[in-house]
TISE-121381 format. One record per residue (C-alpha): residue in three letters; x, y, z. Coordinates in steps of 0.5 Angstrom, whole numbers, plus 500, padded with zeros to 3 digits. Example, Ala and Ser with C-alpha at 12.3 -4.5 7.8 and 13.67 -1.06 7.14 Angstrom:
   miro     X     Y     Z
    Ala   525   491   516
    Ser   527   498   514
END
This chain:
   miro     X     Y     Z
    Met   500   500   500
    Gly   506   505   501
    Glu   507   511   506
    Ser   507   518   505
    Leu   512   523   508
    Ala   508   529   512
    Tyr   510   534   517
    Phe   505   537   522
    Gln   505   544   526
    Leu   501   543   533
    Ser   499   549   538
    Phe   495   548   544
    Val   491   554   548
    Pro   490   555   554
    Val   495   550   557
    Tyr   500   545   554
    Arg   499   538   558
    Arg   506   535   555
    Lys   505   528   558
    Gln   497   527   556
    Ile   499   530   549
    Ser   505   525   548
    Asp   501   519   550
    Lys   495   521   546
    Leu   500   522   540
    Leu   503   515   541
    Asp   497   512   542
    Leu   494   515   535
    Phe   500   513   531
    Glu   500   506   534
    Arg   492   505   532
    Ser   494   509   525
    Arg   500   504   523
    Val   504   510   523
    Asn   511   506   525
    Ser   516   511   523
    Phe   515   518   526
    Cys   519   524   530
    Ile   516   528   535
    Tyr   519   535   536
    Glu   517   540   542
    Ile   519   547   538
    Tyr   520   554   540
    Gly   515   559   537
    Leu   508   560   535
    Tyr   507   552   535
    Asp   508   547   541
    Ile   510   541   537
    Met   513   539   530
    Ile   511   532   528
    Arg   514   528   522
    Ala   511   522   520
    Trp   510   517   514
    Val   503   516   514
    Pro   500   510   511
    Lys   497   512   504
    Asp   490   508   505
    Ile   489   513   511
    Gly   492   519   507
    Gly   495   526   510
    Thr   488   530   510
    Ala   485   524   513
    Phe   490   524   518
    Thr   490   531   520
    Lys   483   530   522
    Leu   485   525   526
    Leu   490   529   530
    Gln   485   535   531
    Asp   480   530   533
    Glu   485   526   538
    Leu   487   533   541
    Gln   481   537   541
    Asp   480   536   549
    Met   487   538   550
    Gly   486   545   547
    Cys   489   544   540
    Thr   487   550   536
    Arg   491   549   530
    Ala   494   542   526
    Leu   497   545   520
    Pro   500   539   515
    Phe   505   540   510
    Phe   505   534   505
    Val   512   532   502
    Gly   512   532   494
    Asp   519   532   493
    Ser   525   530   497
    Ala   530   535   494
    Leu   535   533   499
    His   535   528   505
    Trp   541   527   510
    Cys   540   520   510
    Trp   541   519   502
    Trp   547   525   502
    Asp   554   523   501
    Gly   558   529   504
    Thr   565   527   501
    Glu   562   526   494
    Lys   557   532   494
    Lys   552   528   491
    Ala   545   524   493
    Ile   545   516   494
    Asn   538   515   493
    Pro   536   507   494
    Thr   533   504   488
    Asp   526   503   487
    Gln   527   496   486
    Asn   530   496   493
    Val   525   500   496
    Asp   519   496   494
    Ala   522   490   497
    Leu   522   493   504
    Ser   518   490   509
    Leu   517   492   517
    Pro   520   485   519
    Trp   526   486   515
    Met   527   493   517
    His   526   491   524
    Lys   531   485   523
    Ala   536   490   520
    Glu   536   493   527
    Thr   539   487   530
    Asp   542   482   525
    Lys   549   485   523
    Ala   549   482   516
    Val   542   485   514
    Thr   545   492   517
    Val   551   492   512
    Asp   546   490   507
    Ala   541   495   508
    Val   547   500   509
    Ala   550   498   502
    Lys   543   499   499
    His   542   506   502
    Leu   536   504   505
    Ile   539   506   512
    Thr   544   510   515
    Glu   547   510   522
    Ala   546   516   526
    Asp   552   519   530
    Ser   550   519   537
    Asn   555   524   538
    Asn   552   529   534
    Lys   550   534   539
    Gly   547   541   537
    Val   541   545   536
    Lys   536   542   531
    Phe   532   547   527
    Phe   527   548   522
    Val   526   553   516
    Val   519   554   513
    Val   519   558   506
    Pro   512   559   505
    Pro   509   559   498
    Pro   512   565   494
    Met   506   571   493
    Leu   501   568   498
    Gly   501   561   495
    Val   502   562   487
    Val   506   556   484
    Pro   512   560   481
    Ala   514   558   474
    Ile   518   552   473
    Glu   524   556   471
    Met   524   560   477
    Glu   523   554   482
    Asn   529   551   479
    Val   533   557   480
    Ile   531   558   487
    Arg   531   550   489
    Gln   538   550   486
    Asn   540   556   490
    Leu   538   553   496
    Leu   541   546   495
    Asn   548   550   494
    Met   547   554   500
    Leu   545   547   504
    Val   550   543   501
    Ile   556   547   502
    Gly   554   550   509
    Gln   560   549   513
    Gly   558   546   520
    Ile   550   544   519
    Thr   549   537   519
    Glu   543   532   518
    Thr   541   537   512
    Ser   534   536   509
    Met   530   540   504
    Tyr   523   538   502
    Leu   518   541   497
    Gly   511   540   498
    Ser   504   543   499
    Gly   501   546   506
    Phe   504   550   511
    Ala   510   551   507
    Trp   513   551   500
    Ile   520   549   502
    Leu   522   546   509
    Ile   529   546   511
    Lys   531   541   517
    Gly   538   541   520
    Arg   543   541   526
    Val   548   546   528
    Pro   553   545   534
    Phe   551   549   540
    Glu   557   553   540
    Ser   555   555   532
    Tyr   548   557   534
    Asp   550   563   529
    Leu   550   559   523
    Ile   542   558   523
    Asp   542   566   523
    Glu   547   566   517
    Leu   543   561   513
    Val   536   564   515
    Gln   539   571   512
    Arg   541   568   506
    Val   535   565   505
    Asn   531   571   506
    Asp   536   575   501
    Leu   535   570   496
    Gly   531   573   490
    Val   529   571   483
    Gln   527   575   477
    Gly   523   580   482
    His   520   574   487
    Tyr   523   574   494
    Ile   522   569   499
    Arg   522   569   507
    Thr   522   564   512
    Tyr   519   562   519
    Thr   524   559   523
    Tyr   523   554   529
    Leu   528   551   534
    Ala   527   544   537
    Ala   527   544   545
    Gly   532   538   546
    Ser   526   535   550
    Lys   527   528   552
    Glu   523   522   550
    Pro   519   521   547
    Phe   520   528   544
    Thr   526   529   539
    Thr   527   521   538
    Glu   528   519   531
    Arg   524   513   529
    Glu   525   513   521
    Thr   528   506   520
    Ala   521   503   519
    Gly   519   508   514
    Ala   518   504   507
    Ser   517   510   502
    Ser   522   512   497
    Ser   525   519   498
    Lys   526   520   491
    Arg   519   519   488
    Gly   513   523   489
    Phe   508   522   495
    Ser   500   521   494
    Phe   497   524   500
    Leu   490   524   499
    Ser   485   518   500
    Arg   482   515   495
    Gln   475   518   496
    Glu   479   525   495
    Ala   481   529   489
    Asp   489   527   487
    Leu   492   534   487
    Thr   499   531   487
    Lys   499   528   480
    Glu   500   533   474
    Tyr   495   532   469
    Pro   495   535   462
    Leu   490   540   461
    Glu   487   536   456
    Asp   485   530   461
    Met   482   535   465
    Leu   478   538   460
    Asn   475   531   458
    Gly   471   531   465
    Ile   465   534   466
    Glu   463   539   472
    Ser   463   535   478
    Asp   463   535   486
    Gln   471   535   484
    Phe   471   539   478
    Glu   469   546   476
    Val   471   550   470
    Lys   470   558   470
    Ala   471   563   464
    Ser   474   568   468
    Leu   476   571   474
    Lys   473   578   474
    Leu   471   579   467
    His   464   579   465
    Val   465   575   459
    Asp   458   574   456
    Arg   458   582   455
    Phe   465   582   453
    Leu   463   577   447
    Asn   456   578   445
    Glu   456   586   445
    Ser   458   589   439
    Lys   463   594   443
    His   466   588   447
    Pro   466   592   454
    Lys   471   589   458
    Gln   467   590   465
    Phe   471   588   471
    Glu   468   587   478
    Glu   470   583   484
    Arg   463   580   485
    Phe   464   576   479
    Ala   470   573   482
    Ile   467   572   489
    Glu   461   569   486
    Gly   465   564   481
    Val   472   562   483
    Leu   472   564   490
    Arg   465   561   492
    Ala   467   554   488
    Ala   474   554   492
    Val   470   555   499
    Gly   466   549   496
    Phe   472   544   495
    Leu   475   546   502
    Asn   469   544   505
    Ser   468   538   501
    Gln   473   533   498
    Gly   477   538   495
    Gly   478   539   487
    Val   480   543   481
    Val   478   550   478
    Ile   480   551   471
    Ile   480   558   469
    Gly   480   560   462
    Ala   475   555   458
    Ile   468   556   456
    Glu   462   552   454
    Arg   463   550   447
    Arg   455   549   446
    Arg   454   557   448
    Tyr   459   560   444
    Glu   461   555   438
    Ser   457   560   433
    Leu   462   566   435
    Arg   468   561   435
    Gln   466   560   428
    Lys   464   567   426
    Glu   470   570   422
    Gly   472   577   425
    Glu   469   575   432
    Ile   474   575   438
    Leu   473   567   439
    Ala   474   566   432
    Gly   479   560   431
    Ser   480   559   439
    Pro   482   552   440
    Val   477   547   443
    His   478   541   447
    Gly   472   536   448
    Asp   466   541   450
    Trp   470   547   452
    Ile   473   552   448
    Val   480   554   451
    Ser   479   562   451
    Gly   485   563   456
    Val   485   569   461
    Asn   489   573   457
    Trp   483   578   456
    Glu   484   580   463
    Tyr   491   582   462
    Ala   488   589   461
    His   486   589   468
    Thr   492   586   471
    Lys   498   588   466
    Asn   500   581   465
    Leu   500   574   468
    Asp   504   575   474
    Gly   499   581   476
    Tyr   494   576   474
    Leu   497   571   479
    Leu   498   576   485
    Leu   491   578   484
    Leu   488   571   485
    Ala   492   570   491
    Asp   490   576   494
    Leu   483   575   493
    Ile   483   568   496
    Lys   487   571   502
    Asp   482   577   503
    His   476   573   502
    Ile   477   566   504
    Gly   483   567   509
    Gly   490   566   510
    Asp   490   559   512
    Ala   486   558   505
    Ser   492   561   501
    Ala   497   557   504
    Leu   493   551   502
    Val   491   553   495
    Thr   496   552   489
    Ile   495   556   483
    Gln   499   554   477
    Pro   499   557   470
    Val   499   553   464
    Ser   500   555   457
    Tyr   495   552   452
    Lys   496   553   444
    Asp   498   561   446
    Arg   493   561   451
    Asp   494   562   459
    Val   490   558   463
    Ile   490   557   470
    Val   489   551   474
    Leu   487   552   482
    Lys   488   546   486
    Val   484   546   492
    Pro   485   540   497
    Arg   480   538   502
    Gly   481   543   508
    Ser   482   541   515
    Asn   478   546   518
    Trp   471   550   516
    Tyr   472   555   511
    Tyr   467   561   510
    Leu   467   566   504
    Asn   467   573   507
    Lys   467   570   514
    Ser   460   569   514
    Glu   458   565   507
    Phe   459   557   508
    Tyr   459   553   501
    Val   460   545   500
    Arg   460   541   493
    Arg   454   537   491
    Ser   451   534   485
    Gly   457   538   481
    Ser   454   545   484
    Thr   457   549   489
    Ile   451   550   494
    Ser   450   555   501
    Leu   448   552   507
    Glu   446   556   513
    Gly   443   555   520
    Arg   441   547   522
    Glu   443   545   515
    Arg   450   547   516
    Glu   451   545   523
    Ser   449   538   521
    Tyr   453   538   515
    Gln   459   540   520
    Arg   457   535   525
    Thr   457   529   521
    Ser   460   530   514
    Arg   467   528   517
    Ser   466   524   523
END
């Protein structure tokens, strides 16, 4: 079945009951078959950072809900996930002498089993074989120091950067970590959730200032006008069960992508070609919008083609659908396609704006380029969309939702990936929506209360 790597930040109010919380976590891990995990007490806004290999048949989103339910009576106010999609650098699989990754092969990873891993802990011959295959690495018990986490949120409030920019940022960070003198156990992960990039490492006690040096270098890193900043957390160095590394039982490859959603939810970790997505019909997990703020019908049908931009179009369209997905099973919103049956006559009419537009299935791929008259360019459009999500749904939502531009036959199309939320989300702090029968519907009063009480039980 396999496992997925995830991190979780937990905060507790008004008091922090260390013993009861650790007991509940260990019990939940056992019941959920989470055999490989680390628990860190940390300094900062959050009390605990968890690293866990979550069984894929449970899924990261469902496990987040299990954490919230398990710790609710302990005063857990936040349980924010980070789902690892790519392990750019993992200290167990890095050769410091050769300065290169030594990932285990897929064949060796697929052959792993828990009994074999447990045997490797006591049988010297099996241990030697596992080390040779890069399946385990012996930890240095003398490696003392301060363990730290550097969280790099998504650039531009959740906008996924262009591939070229992401590669440059990623390479700069890798170079910074690989050549960093004095920093050990260095790892860097890319994914979605409370971070875009998560950096983990350890420095000797006497070299505490190396953390500040690294953080400042990351904060100063700018690429093509896009800047990233950080949030830093220090592990408290607490005793058992905190900070104890239990990673030898993990049976997932660090070099492959991880599926973090359960089978009942939209698989937002996969990259589907736009054509494949447009082959589907609008459903509980798929919605298509013509634009963000442009009144498309007036623009296409009236002779003077007025470009009327209003924020209410975004609120009643894309943002409402996003809230519905967050409160249901997650989904995808495509912006930049219109129904072929409604506008095909305009597409076939010479001289019309839609003339010659590409089609796929039931959709005319019109793109969002029309709206650049309002946003100037694609970057402005992405920033506008990110701001609208933050302003009308909330900062937590903007950290979960990813915005991905896709080029299709000279048209810019936006793919908005919305996971199932770990909390309940409201549009403009008051309007509650869910997805049903391929539509976004409003729930109020007792109907909303009943839905919230029963839908995730």
